[in-house]
C-alpha positions as CSV (number, residue, x, y, z in Angstrom):
1,M,-37.6,-53.1,26.6
2,L,-35.7,-50.6,24.6
3,A,-38.1,-47.8,25.6
4,M,-37.5,-48.6,29.3
5,R,-33.7,-48.4,28.8
6,A,-34.1,-45.1,27.0
7,L,-36.3,-43.7,29.8
8,A,-33.8,-44.9,32.4
9,V,-31.0,-43.1,30.6
10,I,-33.0,-39.9,30.2
11,G,-34.2,-40.0,33.8
12,Y,-30.8,-40.6,35.4
13,S,-29.3,-38.0,33.0
14,L,-31.9,-35.4,33.9
15,L,-31.3,-36.0,37.6
16,C,-27.5,-35.8,37.3
17,A,-27.6,-32.8,35.0
18,A,-29.9,-30.9,37.3
19,L,-27.7,-31.7,40.3
20,L,-24.6,-30.6,38.5
21,S,-26.2,-27.4,37.3
22,L,-27.2,-26.6,40.9
23,F,-23.6,-27.4,42.0
24,S,-22.2,-25.0,39.5
25,Q,-24.6,-22.2,40.3
26,I,-24.6,-22.2,44.1
27,E,-21.7,-20.6,45.9
28,D,-22.2,-22.1,49.4
29,L,-20.9,-25.1,51.2
30,F,-24.3,-26.7,50.6
31,R,-23.3,-27.0,46.9
32,Y,-21.2,-30.1,47.6
33,F,-24.3,-32.1,48.5
34,F,-25.5,-31.7,45.0
35,S,-22.2,-33.0,43.7
36,L,-22.4,-36.0,46.0
37,G,-26.0,-36.6,44.9
38,A,-24.9,-36.6,41.2
39,L,-22.1,-38.9,42.0
40,Y,-24.4,-41.3,43.9
41,A,-26.9,-41.3,41.1
42,G,-24.1,-42.0,38.6
43,I,-22.8,-44.9,40.7
44,H,-26.3,-46.3,41.0
45,F,-26.8,-46.1,37.3
46,F,-23.5,-47.8,36.6
47,K,-24.3,-50.6,39.0
48,R,-27.7,-51.2,37.5
49,Y,-26.8,-51.0,33.8
50,E,-23.5,-52.7,32.8
51,A,-23.7,-52.3,29.1
52,L,-21.1,-50.0,27.6
53,G,-23.5,-48.4,25.2
54,M,-25.9,-47.5,28.1
55,R,-23.0,-45.9,30.0
56,I,-21.8,-43.9,27.1
57,A,-25.3,-42.7,26.4
58,F,-25.8,-41.7,30.1
59,I,-22.6,-39.7,30.2
60,S,-23.1,-38.0,26.8
61,V,-26.8,-37.1,27.5
62,T,-25.9,-35.8,31.0
63,I,-23.2,-33.5,29.5
64,V,-25.6,-32.2,26.8
65,L,-28.4,-31.6,29.3
66,Y,-26.0,-29.9,31.7
67,F,-25.0,-27.4,29.0
68,I,-28.7,-26.8,28.1
69,F,-29.6,-26.2,31.8
70,A,-26.6,-23.8,32.2
71,F,-27.6,-21.9,29.0
72,I,-31.2,-21.6,30.2
73,Y,-30.0,-20.3,33.6
74,A,-27.6,-17.8,31.9
75,V,-30.5,-16.5,29.8
76,Y,-32.7,-16.2,32.9
77,V,-30.0,-14.2,34.8
78,A,-29.4,-12.0,31.8
79,M,-33.1,-11.2,31.5
80,Q,-33.3,-10.4,35.2
81,Q,-30.5,-7.9,34.9
82,M,-31.8,-6.1,31.9
83,P,-32.9,-2.6,32.6
84,P,-36.6,-1.9,31.9
85,L,-37.4,-0.1,28.7
């Protein structure tokens, strides 16, 4: 049962972090759909899991994954803009 809860937190956190990363990288009006998707997934998680520990874990894992995704994207963009040797 504990493994299922951990997988739920990781799954929802991955989804929300990916959607928030897309929201922060896209500069079009379409970006707000990603924000609404992350909000919807967060509300769905909060409805489904009412334990305070699960909610804190979801928020903290989402924030950590968001920063990891943002770092990976920044490294990718920096590598694309490097001049060839």
